C-alpha positions, 0 to 999 in steps of 0.5 A: 344642592341639597337642603336638609329639612330639620325634624321638625319643619313643615310643609309650608316650610318646605314649600318656601325654600322650593318656591324661592328656589324656583324664583331663582331658576332652579329645580328642586326635588322633595324626598320625605324620609321617616326623620328628615325633608329633603331638598335636592336643587338643579340648576346654577349653584352659585346662585342657589348660593347667593340665597338666603335659605341656610337661614330659612324656617326648617332649615337644618343644613345646606350641603353643596354635593357637585364640584364645580367646573363638573363639565370638565373635570377628569372625573366626568370624562367616559374615556381618556382625553388626548390632546395632538401637539405636532406628532406628539398624543398627550394622555393621561393614563 
């Protein structure tokens, strides 16, 4: 997930978001740009969705970036997955 802070967000408001996420067991990284500050969240997205981040002072937008179940999604595989059923190999082209 990514939290987009408003252009006028203070350091204290950014720190409040970081603290809330880290208290919930997540990790954060902060990227300060010329016009905006982005707080990247690493961890349990569902837990983050339950937090009141969107309503916090200074927060402009909360964006869910990754897909749910990304570890088992076909897009995350580097090689084709083949399932063997008896003598037949089944794979997606």
